[in-house]
Structures are given as C-alpha cells and as structure tokens.
PQR file of N, CA, C, O and H, with PARSE charges and radii, in Angstrom:
ATOM      1  N   MET A   1      -5.327  -0.779 -10.158 -0.4000 1.5000
ATOM      2  CA  MET A   1      -5.676   0.556 -10.606 -0.0000 2.0000
ATOM      3  C   MET A   1      -5.913   1.452  -9.390  0.5500 1.7000
ATOM      4  O   MET A   1      -6.508   1.018  -8.403 -0.5500 1.4000
ATOM      5  N   ILE A   2      -5.460   2.666  -9.459 -0.4000 1.5000
ATOM      6  CA  ILE A   2      -5.583   3.611  -8.358 -0.0000 2.0000
ATOM      7  C   ILE A   2      -6.923   4.326  -8.459  0.5500 1.7000
ATOM      8  O   ILE A   2      -7.288   4.838  -9.517 -0.5500 1.4000
ATOM      9  H   ILE A   2      -4.977   3.018 -10.261  0.4000 1.0000
ATOM     10  N   ASP A   3      -7.659   4.356  -7.336 -0.4000 1.5000
ATOM     11  CA  ASP A   3      -8.895   5.124  -7.285 -0.0000 2.0000
ATOM     12  C   ASP A   3      -8.527   6.512  -6.765  0.5500 1.7000
ATOM     13  O   ASP A   3      -8.229   6.671  -5.581 -0.5500 1.4000
ATOM     14  H   ASP A   3      -7.362   3.940  -6.477  0.4000 1.0000
ATOM     15  N   PHE A   4      -8.546   7.500  -7.626 -0.4000 1.5000
ATOM     16  CA  PHE A   4      -8.067   8.834  -7.279 -0.0000 2.0000
ATOM     17  C   PHE A   4      -8.961   9.552  -6.280  0.5500 1.7000
ATOM     18  O   PHE A   4      -8.540  10.540  -5.678 -0.5500 1.4000
ATOM     19  H   PHE A   4      -8.788   7.372  -8.587  0.4000 1.0000
ATOM     20  N   HIS A   5     -10.187   9.075  -6.092 -0.4000 1.5000
ATOM     21  CA  HIS A   5     -11.091   9.720  -5.145 -0.0000 2.0000
ATOM     22  C   HIS A   5     -10.843   9.239  -3.720  0.5500 1.7000
ATOM     23  O   HIS A   5     -11.273   9.888  -2.766 -0.5500 1.4000
ATOM     24  H   HIS A   5     -10.529   8.272  -6.581  0.4000 1.0000
ATOM     25  N   LEU A   6     -10.158   8.113  -3.564 -0.4000 1.5000
ATOM     26  CA  LEU A   6      -9.929   7.541  -2.243 -0.0000 2.0000
ATOM     27  C   LEU A   6      -8.443   7.418  -1.933  0.5500 1.7000
ATOM     28  O   LEU A   6      -8.020   6.414  -1.361 -0.5500 1.4000
ATOM     29  H   LEU A   6      -9.809   7.585  -4.339  0.4000 1.0000
ATOM     30  N   SER A   7      -7.643   8.416  -2.296 -0.4000 1.5000
ATOM     31  CA  SER A   7      -6.206   8.339  -2.041 -0.0000 2.0000
ATOM     32  C   SER A   7      -5.938   8.536  -0.549  0.5500 1.7000
ATOM     33  O   SER A   7      -6.737   9.142   0.165 -0.5500 1.4000
ATOM     34  H   SER A   7      -7.987   9.232  -2.760  0.4000 1.0000
ATOM     35  N   TRP A   8      -4.803   8.015  -0.097 -0.4000 1.5000
ATOM     36  CA  TRP A   8      -4.431   8.089   1.305 -0.0000 2.0000
ATOM     37  C   TRP A   8      -4.139   9.528   1.711  0.5500 1.7000
ATOM     38  O   TRP A   8      -3.690  10.322   0.885 -0.5500 1.4000
ATOM     39  H   TRP A   8      -4.154   7.523  -0.678  0.4000 1.0000
ATOM     40  N   PRO A   9      -4.391   9.875   2.980 -0.5600 1.5000
ATOM     41  CA  PRO A   9      -4.015  11.206   3.444  0.2800 2.0000
ATOM     42  C   PRO A   9      -2.497  11.357   3.396  0.5500 1.7000
ATOM     43  O   PRO A   9      -1.764  10.404   3.657 -0.5500 1.4000
ATOM     44  N   GLY A  10      -2.040  12.538   3.068 -0.4000 1.5000
ATOM     45  CA  GLY A  10      -0.608  12.767   2.981 -0.0000 2.0000
ATOM     46  C   GLY A  10      -0.014  12.354   1.647  0.5500 1.7000
ATOM     47  O   GLY A  10       1.206  12.270   1.507 -0.5500 1.4000
ATOM     48  H   GLY A  10      -2.636  13.313   2.856  0.4000 1.0000
ATOM     49  N   MET A  11      -0.872  12.096   0.666 -0.4000 1.5000
ATOM     50  CA  MET A  11      -0.401  11.680  -0.649 -0.0000 2.0000
ATOM     51  C   MET A  11      -0.840  12.712  -1.686  0.5500 1.7000
ATOM     52  O   MET A  11      -1.873  13.364  -1.528 -0.5500 1.4000
ATOM     53  H   MET A  11      -1.863  12.164   0.780  0.4000 1.0000
ATOM     54  N   HIS A  12      -0.053  12.851  -2.736 -0.4000 1.5000
ATOM     55  CA  HIS A  12      -0.490  13.627  -3.883 -0.0000 2.0000
ATOM     56  C   HIS A  12      -0.044  12.893  -5.137  0.5500 1.7000
ATOM     57  O   HIS A  12       0.714  11.926  -5.058 -0.5500 1.4000
ATOM     58  H   HIS A  12       0.786  12.322  -2.864  0.4000 1.0000
ATOM     59  N   HIS A  13      -0.504  13.342  -6.275 -0.4000 1.5000
ATOM     60  CA  HIS A  13      -0.258  12.635  -7.524 -0.0000 2.0000
ATOM     61  C   HIS A  13       0.735  13.401  -8.385  0.5500 1.7000
ATOM     62  O   HIS A  13       0.705  14.629  -8.459 -0.5500 1.4000
ATOM     63  H   HIS A  13      -1.120  14.127  -6.339  0.4000 1.0000
ATOM     64  N   ARG A  14       1.615  12.646  -9.033 -0.4000 1.5000
ATOM     65  CA  ARG A  14       2.579  13.232  -9.959 -0.0000 2.0000
ATOM     66  C   ARG A  14       2.526  12.466 -11.268  0.5500 1.7000
ATOM     67  O   ARG A  14       2.363  11.246 -11.291 -0.5500 1.4000
ATOM     68  H   ARG A  14       1.639  11.649  -8.973  0.4000 1.0000
ATOM     69  N   LYS A  15       2.667  13.205 -12.348 -0.4000 1.5000
ATOM     70  CA  LYS A  15       2.745  12.575 -13.657 -0.0000 2.0000
ATOM     71  C   LYS A  15       4.199  12.171 -13.883  0.5500 1.7000
ATOM     72  O   LYS A  15       5.095  13.009 -13.786 -0.5500 1.4000
ATOM     73  H   LYS A  15       2.799  14.196 -12.329  0.4000 1.0000
ATOM     74  N   THR A  16       4.441  10.889 -14.186 -0.4000 1.5000
ATOM     75  CA  THR A  16       5.797  10.398 -14.385 -0.0000 2.0000
ATOM     76  C   THR A  16       5.956   9.809 -15.780  0.5500 1.7000
ATOM     77  O   THR A  16       4.993   9.349 -16.393 -0.5500 1.4000
ATOM     78  H   THR A  16       3.712  10.209 -14.265  0.4000 1.0000
ATOM     79  N   ARG A  17       7.181   9.834 -16.261 -0.4000 1.5000
ATOM     80  CA  ARG A  17       7.501   9.312 -17.592 -0.0000 2.0000
ATOM     81  C   ARG A  17       7.900   7.850 -17.455  0.5500 1.7000
ATOM     82  O   ARG A  17       8.764   7.522 -16.642 -0.5500 1.4000
ATOM     83  H   ARG A  17       7.964  10.208 -15.762  0.4000 1.0000
ATOM     84  N   GLU A  18       7.295   6.980 -18.226 -0.4000 1.5000
ATOM     85  CA  GLU A  18       7.604   5.556 -18.214 -0.0000 2.0000
ATOM     86  C   GLU A  18       8.008   5.129 -19.615  0.5500 1.7000
ATOM     87  O   GLU A  18       7.736   5.822 -20.596 -0.5500 1.4000
ATOM     88  H   GLU A  18       6.594   7.247 -18.887  0.4000 1.0000
ATOM     89  N   GLN A  19       8.660   3.983 -19.690 -0.4000 1.5000
ATOM     90  CA  GLN A  19       9.093   3.471 -20.984 -0.0000 2.0000
ATOM     91  C   GLN A  19       8.817   1.971 -21.036  0.5500 1.7000
ATOM     92  O   GLN A  19       9.098   1.252 -20.076 -0.5500 1.4000
ATOM     93  H   GLN A  19       8.881   3.420 -18.893  0.4000 1.0000
ATOM     94  N   THR A  20       8.268   1.499 -22.153 -0.4000 1.5000
ATOM     95  CA  THR A  20       7.997   0.079 -22.324 -0.0000 2.0000
ATOM     96  C   THR A  20       9.281  -0.658 -22.688  0.5500 1.7000
ATOM     97  O   THR A  20      10.309  -0.035 -22.951 -0.5500 1.4000
ATOM     98  H   THR A  20       8.040   2.082 -22.933  0.4000 1.0000
ATOM     99  N   SER A  21       9.214  -1.976 -22.701 -0.4000 1.5000
ATOM    100  CA  SER A  21      10.396  -2.771 -23.054 -0.0000 2.0000
ATOM    101  C   SER A  21      10.790  -2.580 -24.516  0.5500 1.7000
ATOM    102  O   SER A  21      11.932  -2.844 -24.892 -0.5500 1.4000
ATOM    103  H   SER A  21       8.379  -2.482 -22.487  0.4000 1.0000
ATOM    104  N   THR A  22       9.844  -2.119 -25.343 -0.4000 1.5000
ATOM    105  CA  THR A  22      10.154  -1.874 -26.754 -0.0000 2.0000
ATOM    106  C   THR A  22      10.627  -0.450 -27.003  0.5500 1.7000
ATOM    107  O   THR A  22      10.941  -0.092 -28.138 -0.5500 1.4000
ATOM    108  H   THR A  22       8.916  -1.904 -25.037  0.4000 1.0000
ATOM    109  N   GLY A  23      10.681   0.377 -25.943 -0.4000 1.5000
ATOM    110  CA  GLY A  23      11.211   1.728 -26.073 -0.0000 2.0000
ATOM    111  C   GLY A  23      10.175   2.819 -26.246  0.5500 1.7000
ATOM    112  O   GLY A  23      10.529   3.990 -26.386 -0.5500 1.4000
ATOM    113  H   GLY A  23      10.426   0.087 -25.020  0.4000 1.0000
ATOM    114  N   LYS A  24       8.891   2.456 -26.238 -0.4000 1.5000
ATOM    115  CA  LYS A  24       7.859   3.490 -26.366 -0.0000 2.0000
ATOM    116  C   LYS A  24       7.727   4.246 -25.047  0.5500 1.7000
ATOM    117  O   LYS A  24       7.775   3.646 -23.973 -0.5500 1.4000
ATOM    118  H   LYS A  24       8.603   1.505 -26.124  0.4000 1.0000
ATOM    119  N   VAL A  25       7.562   5.560 -25.135 -0.4000 1.5000
ATOM    120  CA  VAL A  25       7.453   6.413 -23.956 -0.0000 2.0000
ATOM    121  C   VAL A  25       5.990   6.762 -23.729  0.5500 1.7000
ATOM    122  O   VAL A  25       5.261   7.087 -24.666 -0.5500 1.4000
ATOM    123  H   VAL A  25       7.523   6.046 -26.007  0.4000 1.0000
ATOM    124  N   TYR A  26       5.574   6.689 -22.467 -0.4000 1.5000
ATOM    125  CA  TYR A  26       4.220   7.100 -22.105 -0.0000 2.0000
ATOM    126  C   TYR A  26       4.272   7.731 -20.717  0.5500 1.7000
ATOM    127  O   TYR A  26       5.245   7.552 -19.984 -0.5500 1.4000
ATOM    128  H   TYR A  26       6.167   6.425 -21.706  0.4000 1.0000
ATOM    129  N   TYR A  27       3.236   8.460 -20.365 -0.4000 1.5000
ATOM    130  CA  TYR A  27       3.162   9.138 -19.079 -0.0000 2.0000
ATOM    131  C   TYR A  27       2.045   8.523 -18.252  0.5500 1.7000
ATOM    132  O   TYR A  27       0.970   8.214 -18.766 -0.5500 1.4000
ATOM    133  H   TYR A  27       2.446   8.605 -20.961  0.4000 1.0000
ATOM    134  N   THR A  28       2.314   8.353 -16.973 -0.4000 1.5000
ATOM    135  CA  THR A  28       1.333   7.770 -16.075 -0.0000 2.0000
ATOM    136  C   THR A  28       1.304   8.584 -14.782  0.5500 1.7000
ATOM    137  O   THR A  28       2.213   9.373 -14.521 -0.5500 1.4000
ATOM    138  H   THR A  28       3.187   8.604 -16.556  0.4000 1.0000
ATOM    139  N   THR A  29       0.280   8.396 -13.987 -0.4000 1.5000
ATOM    140  CA  THR A  29       0.135   9.107 -12.728 -0.0000 2.0000
ATOM    141  C   THR A  29       0.468   8.166 -11.579  0.5500 1.7000
ATOM    142  O   THR A  29      -0.040   7.046 -11.521 -0.5500 1.4000
ATOM    143  H   THR A  29      -0.458   7.755 -14.199  0.4000 1.0000
ATOM    144  N   LYS A  30       1.327   8.624 -10.660 -0.4000 1.5000
ATOM    145  CA  LYS A  30       1.696   7.826  -9.493 -0.0000 2.0000
ATOM    146  C   LYS A  30       1.456   8.638  -8.232  0.5500 1.7000
ATOM    147  O   LYS A  30       1.426   9.868  -8.268 -0.5500 1.4000
ATOM    148  H   LYS A  30       1.739   9.534 -10.707  0.4000 1.0000
ATOM    149  N   GLN A  31       1.285   7.934  -7.108 -0.4000 1.5000
ATOM    150  CA  GLN A  31       1.081   8.605  -5.833 -0.0000 2.0000
ATOM    151  C   GLN A  31       2.422   8.808  -5.133  0.5500 1.7000
ATOM    152  O   GLN A  31       3.272   7.918  -5.139 -0.5500 1.4000
ATOM    153  H   GLN A  31       1.310   6.934  -7.078  0.4000 1.0000
ATOM    154  N   TRP A  32       2.609   9.984  -4.529 -0.4000 1.5000
ATOM    155  CA  TRP A  32       3.824  10.332  -3.797 -0.0000 2.0000
ATOM    156  C   TRP A  32       3.427  10.875  -2.436  0.5500 1.7000
ATOM    157  O   TRP A  32       2.345  11.439  -2.273 -0.5500 1.4000
ATOM    158  H   TRP A  32       1.918  10.708  -4.523  0.4000 1.0000
ATOM    159  N   LEU A  33       4.314  10.700  -1.455 -0.4000 1.5000
ATOM    160  CA  LEU A  33       4.104  11.305  -0.140 -0.0000 2.0000
ATOM    161  C   LEU A  33       4.298  12.814  -0.227  0.5500 1.7000
ATOM    162  O   LEU A  33       5.137  13.296  -0.987 -0.5500 1.4000
ATOM    163  H   LEU A  33       5.193  10.242  -1.588  0.4000 1.0000
ATOM    164  N   THR A  34       3.526  13.548   0.545 -0.4000 1.5000
ATOM    165  CA  THR A  34       3.744  14.988   0.627 -0.0000 2.0000
ATOM    166  C   THR A  34       4.943  15.235   1.537  0.5500 1.7000
ATOM    167  O   THR A  34       5.335  14.356   2.305 -0.5500 1.4000
ATOM    168  H   THR A  34       2.844  13.157   1.162  0.4000 1.0000
ATOM    169  N   LYS A  35       5.521  16.423   1.453 -0.4000 1.5000
ATOM    170  CA  LYS A  35       6.679  16.752   2.294 -0.0000 2.0000
ATOM    171  C   LYS A  35       6.304  16.718   3.771  0.5500 1.7000
ATOM    172  O   LYS A  35       7.101  16.295   4.608 -0.5500 1.4000
ATOM    173  H   LYS A  35       5.203  17.137   0.830  0.4000 1.0000
ATOM    174  N   LYS A  36       5.091  17.163   4.090 -0.4000 1.5000
ATOM    175  CA  LYS A  36       4.633  17.153   5.476 -0.0000 2.0000
ATOM    176  C   LYS A  36       4.561  15.721   6.011  0.5500 1.7000
ATOM    177  O   LYS A  36       4.963  15.456   7.144 -0.5500 1.4000
ATOM    178  H   LYS A  36       4.444  17.507   3.410  0.4000 1.0000
ATOM    179  N   ALA A  37       4.052  14.809   5.197 -0.4000 1.5000
ATOM    180  CA  ALA A  37       3.960  13.405   5.615 -0.0000 2.0000
ATOM    181  C   ALA A  37       5.352  12.795   5.776  0.5500 1.7000
ATOM    182  O   ALA A  37       5.587  12.039   6.718 -0.5500 1.4000
ATOM    183  H   ALA A  37       3.726  15.024   4.277  0.4000 1.0000
ATOM    184  N   GLU A  38       6.273  13.113   4.868 -0.4000 1.5000
ATOM    185  CA  GLU A  38       7.645  12.607   4.972 -0.0000 2.0000
ATOM    186  C   GLU A  38       8.298  13.079   6.266  0.5500 1.7000
ATOM    187  O   GLU A  38       8.940  12.292   6.962 -0.5500 1.4000
ATOM    188  H   GLU A  38       6.081  13.727   4.103  0.4000 1.0000
ATOM    189  N   CYS A  39       8.136  14.354   6.589 -0.4000 1.5000
ATOM    190  CA  CYS A  39       8.726  14.908   7.817 -0.0000 2.0000
ATOM    191  C   CYS A  39       8.145  14.219   9.047  0.5500 1.7000
ATOM    192  O   CYS A  39       8.876  13.907   9.987 -0.5500 1.4000
ATOM    193  H   CYS A  39       7.615  14.993   6.023  0.4000 1.0000
ATOM    194  N   HIS A  40       6.843  13.981   9.046 -0.4000 1.5000
ATOM    195  CA  HIS A  40       6.198  13.326  10.181 -0.0000 2.0000
ATOM    196  C   HIS A  40       6.729  11.902  10.351  0.5500 1.7000
ATOM    197  O   HIS A  40       7.001  11.469  11.471 -0.5500 1.4000
ATOM    198  H   HIS A  40       6.249  14.234   8.282  0.4000 1.0000
ATOM    199  N   ILE A  41       6.874  11.186   9.258 -0.4000 1.5000
ATOM    200  CA  ILE A  41       7.391   9.820   9.320 -0.0000 2.0000
ATOM    201  C   ILE A  41       8.816   9.820   9.860  0.5500 1.7000
ATOM    202  O   ILE A  41       9.160   8.974  10.685 -0.5500 1.4000
ATOM    203  H   ILE A  41       6.653  11.537   8.349  0.4000 1.0000
ATOM    204  N   ARG A  42       9.653  10.757   9.406 -0.4000 1.5000
ATOM    205  CA  ARG A  42      11.037  10.840   9.897 -0.0000 2.0000
ATOM    206  C   ARG A  42      11.076  11.120  11.397  0.5500 1.7000
ATOM    207  O   ARG A  42      11.885  10.534  12.117 -0.5500 1.4000
ATOM    208  H   ARG A  42       9.374  11.444   8.736  0.4000 1.0000
ATOM    209  N   GLU A  43      10.200  12.018  11.874 -0.4000 1.5000
ATOM    210  CA  GLU A  43      10.157  12.334  13.299 -0.0000 2.0000
ATOM    211  C   GLU A  43       9.773  11.104  14.119  0.5500 1.7000
ATOM    212  O   GLU A  43      10.371  10.841  15.162 -0.5500 1.4000
ATOM    213  H   GLU A  43       9.543  12.493  11.289  0.4000 1.0000
ATOM    214  N   VAL A  44       8.785  10.357  13.654 -0.4000 1.5000
ATOM    215  CA  VAL A  44       8.344   9.158  14.370 -0.0000 2.0000
ATOM    216  C   VAL A  44       9.460   8.121  14.412  0.5500 1.7000
ATOM    217  O   VAL A  44       9.680   7.491  15.447 -0.5500 1.4000
ATOM    218  H   VAL A  44       8.299  10.571  12.806  0.4000 1.0000
ATOM    219  N   VAL A  45      10.161   7.939  13.306 -0.4000 1.5000
ATOM    220  CA  VAL A  45      11.262   6.970  13.262 -0.0000 2.0000
ATOM    221  C   VAL A  45      12.374   7.392  14.213  0.5500 1.7000
ATOM    222  O   VAL A  45      12.918   6.556  14.934 -0.5500 1.4000
ATOM    223  H   VAL A  45       9.982   8.450  12.466  0.4000 1.0000
ATOM    224  N   LYS A  46      12.722   8.682  14.227 -0.4000 1.5000
ATOM    225  CA  LYS A  46      13.770   9.170  15.131 -0.0000 2.0000
ATOM    226  C   LYS A  46      13.385   8.945  16.587  0.5500 1.7000
ATOM    227  O   LYS A  46      14.224   8.543  17.394 -0.5500 1.4000
ATOM    228  H   LYS A  46      12.281   9.362  13.642  0.4000 1.0000
ATOM    229  N   GLU A  47      12.114   9.201  16.933 -0.4000 1.5000
ATOM    230  CA  GLU A  47      11.654   9.004  18.308 -0.0000 2.0000
ATOM    231  C   GLU A  47      11.758   7.537  18.714  0.5500 1.7000
ATOM    232  O   GLU A  47      12.189   7.226  19.824 -0.5500 1.4000
ATOM    233  H   GLU A  47      11.433   9.527  16.277  0.4000 1.0000
ATOM    234  N   ARG A  48      11.368   6.651  17.828 -0.4000 1.5000
ATOM    235  CA  ARG A  48      11.351   5.223  18.156 -0.0000 2.0000
ATOM    236  C   ARG A  48      12.742   4.602  18.171  0.5500 1.7000
ATOM    237  O   ARG A  48      12.969   3.621  18.878 -0.5500 1.4000
ATOM    238  H   ARG A  48      11.017   6.904  16.926  0.4000 1.0000
ATOM    239  N   LEU A  49      13.670   5.153  17.408 -0.4000 1.5000
ATOM    240  CA  LEU A  49      15.024   4.598  17.358 -0.0000 2.0000
ATOM    241  C   LEU A  49      15.997   5.304  18.292  0.5500 1.7000
ATOM    242  O   LEU A  49      17.158   4.908  18.393 -0.5500 1.4000
ATOM    243  H   LEU A  49      13.485   5.950  16.833  0.4000 1.0000
ATOM    244  N   ALA A  50      15.535   6.345  18.974 -0.4000 1.5000
ATOM    245  CA  ALA A  50      16.409   7.087  19.887 -0.0000 2.0000
ATOM    246  C   ALA A  50      16.819   6.184  21.052  0.5500 1.7000
ATOM    247  O   ALA A  50      16.019   5.372  21.519 -0.5500 1.4000
ATOM    248  H   ALA A  50      14.592   6.667  18.892  0.4000 1.0000
ATOM    249  N   PRO A  51      18.063   6.322  21.521 -0.5600 1.5000
ATOM    250  CA  PRO A  51      18.535   5.467  22.634  0.2800 2.0000
ATOM    251  C   PRO A  51      17.857   5.777  23.953  0.5500 1.7000
ATOM    252  O   PRO A  51      18.153   5.141  24.964 -0.5500 1.4000
TER
END
C-alpha cells in the first residue's frame, strides 16, 4: 500500500483505470515521475554514457 504522505520527491499521483480478470473496471491511484524528474534522469544517463 502506498503511503501518500511519504511519497518520493519528483513523484506525483495519477488516477488510472484498471480492469479485473472478470472484466470489472475500477480506478486506482499510482505514482508517476514528474517531467522535471524525468528530464534530470535523462541528463544523468547521457552524462554517464557519453564517450
């Protein structure tokens, strides 16, 4: 279970649509990276993989 008060920095929550194996639809909350965090991660990867 996710503790919403202690989420990681650079994360935000999105409501997503899920479906059970029997076909019932329900909505749940998941954590996603923010765009700023994604950009930072890409920059770090590029720096480390640069020749």
